[in-house]
N, C-alpha and C positions, 0 to 999 in steps of 0.2 A: 759673537760676543754675548755675554750674559746680560740679563735685564738690569741687575744691580750696577754693572759697569757702565751701561748706557745711561742709567739714571744719574750716576755720578758725573758723567761727561756732560749731560744736558744741563745739570745744575751749574756747571762752570761757565756757561755762556751768559752773555748779557744781551739786552734788547738790541744794542748797537751791533753786535756780532752775528745777528740773525738776519738773513736777507730773504725777502719774499719777492719772487719774480712777478712780472706783469701778468703772466699766465695764471699764477697762483691767485693774485688779487681778483682777476676776472672770474675765475671758477668759484672762489669763495663768495663773491657777490651773487653769482647765479645760484649758489647752494645755500645762501643765508648764513654763512659762517663769517664771524668777525675776525679781524686781525688780532684783537685782544684775546679771543678764545684760543687761537693758535699759539700765541706767545705765552699765555698763562699755562697751557698744558705742557709746553716744551720746557719752560723755566721752572715749573713746579711739577715734576713728573711722578707724583705719588700715585696717580691713577693709571700709570703705564702698566698694561697687563701682558703685552706680547710684542716681540720684535721679530722682523723677518729681514734678513740681509738679502738684498737684490743685487744683480749684476750691474756694474757701473760701466759707462761708456768711456770714461776717462781714467788715465793712470793717476794714482795717488788719491783717488776719491773713493769713499765708501758710501753706499746708498742703502738706506734702511726704510722699511715700512714700520711705523710706530703705531700701536693700537692702544688707545686709551679707553677706559671704562667710563661712559657718561652716566648711564643708568642701567637698570636691570634689562632694558630692552634695546638700548642703543650703545654703539661704540663710535669713537672718533678716530679716524685713520689719517695720519699725516705721513707723507713720504718726504724724506729729507736726504740731502747729500752732505757729507762731511768731508772737508779737506781743511783748509786753514780757517774757514768760517762755516757756519751751518746755513745751508740754503734750503728753504722749503719749496718743494717741487709742486705738491698739490695736497689738498685736504678734502675729506669727505666724511659725512656722517652716515653710518650704516646701522641697520637693525641687526641685533645679535645673531639671528639665524644665518646671516651672510658671512660672519667671521668664522674662520676655521677653528676647530677645537684646539685649545692650548695643549701642547705636548706632542702634537702630530707634526712632523717635519717632512 
């Protein structure tokens, strides 16, 4: 799926239609990431710079790694699954050198 298509899809969600699992909340607490930071980037995806579709375990579900540009040196990675609603699986902040170059698949 193209970045613009994903951006449009993300903008169609509301706060109520986005679920964060207990695992996600624990990991975000450990990593110093707030729930608001996750929701803000998902609902306003202007900083989305890359998407990677991953293999899903369940039928009818699509799983994506979304890469957002935080600054020149950092990116924000959010892994989500999309079926009827959007579920955040995990989130992590990485230094730019860890993110694969855009355009290489």
